[in-house]
C-alpha positions in Angstrom: -41.4 30.8 109.6 -43.6 27.9 108.7 -43.6 25.1 106.2 -46.8 23.8 104.7 -46.9 20.3 103.2 -49.9 19.6 101.0 -50.4 15.9 100.0 -52.8 15.2 97.1 -53.8 12.0 95.3 -55.0 12.3 91.7 -56.4 10.1 89.0 -53.3 8.4 87.4 -54.4 9.1 83.9 -54.4 12.9 84.6 -50.6 13.2 85.2 -50.1 15.8 82.5 -53.0 17.9 83.8 -51.8 17.6 87.4 -48.2 18.7 86.5 -49.4 21.7 84.5 -51.8 22.8 87.2 -49.4 22.4 90.1 -46.6 24.2 88.3 -48.9 27.1 87.6 -50.1 27.0 91.3 -46.5 27.1 92.4 -45.7 30.0 90.0 -48.5 32.1 91.4 -47.7 31.2 95.0 -44.1 32.4 94.6 -45.5 35.8 93.6 -47.3 36.2 97.0 -45.9 38.3 99.8 -44.4 36.0 102.4 -43.8 32.9 100.2 -40.1 32.1 100.5 -40.0 28.9 98.6 -42.1 26.2 97.0 -41.5 22.8 95.5 -43.7 20.2 93.9 -42.9 16.5 94.2 -44.3 13.5 92.5 -43.8 10.1 94.2 -41.3 7.9 92.3 -43.2 4.8 93.5 -46.8 6.1 93.1 -47.5 8.5 90.3 -50.9 9.4 91.8 -49.3 10.9 94.9 -48.1 14.6 94.6 -46.8 16.8 97.4 -46.2 20.5 97.6 -43.8 21.9 100.2 -43.8 25.6 100.7 -42.1 27.9 103.2 -43.7 31.1 104.4 -42.6 33.9 106.7 -45.9 33.8 108.6 -48.9 31.5 108.7 -51.2 34.4 108.1 -49.6 35.0 104.7 -50.4 31.4 103.7 -53.9 31.8 104.9 -54.2 35.0 102.8 -52.9 33.2 99.7 -55.6 30.5 100.1 -58.3 33.2 99.9 -57.0 34.7 96.6 -58.8 34.2 93.2 -55.5 32.9 91.8 -55.4 30.1 94.4 -59.1 29.3 94.2 -59.1 29.1 90.4 -56.5 26.4 90.2 -57.6 24.7 93.4 -61.1 24.3 91.8 -59.5 22.6 88.7 -57.4 20.3 91.0 -60.4 19.2 93.0 -62.0 17.9 89.8 -59.3 15.2 89.5 -58.5 14.4 93.1 -59.2 10.9 94.2 -59.6 11.9 97.9 -59.3 15.0 100.1 -56.0 16.7 100.2 -54.0 16.5 103.5 -52.5 19.7 104.8 -49.8 19.8 107.5 -48.3 23.0 108.9 -45.0 23.0 110.7 -43.1 25.6 112.6 -39.5 25.8 111.6 -37.2 25.2 114.6 -34.0 27.2 114.7 
């Protein structure tokens, strides 16, 4: 299993749009084969900083998700309000 952590910074005045888009992204993600869990976090100290943490059975399933029209549609909308590039980190779960 793997955990993906995606860190994004958005325009502060777009908080409602960000929340709506990230909730929809998470909803769609949870319908994908291999997605075990997903959670969206907004920094308590910096409302421009948002993080998504998702757990997948295999890394290939995450990669497949990122090629779907469902992902690309919302990602395109998110990119319009990002203030810098997103940071993606992938971790193996240690048992």
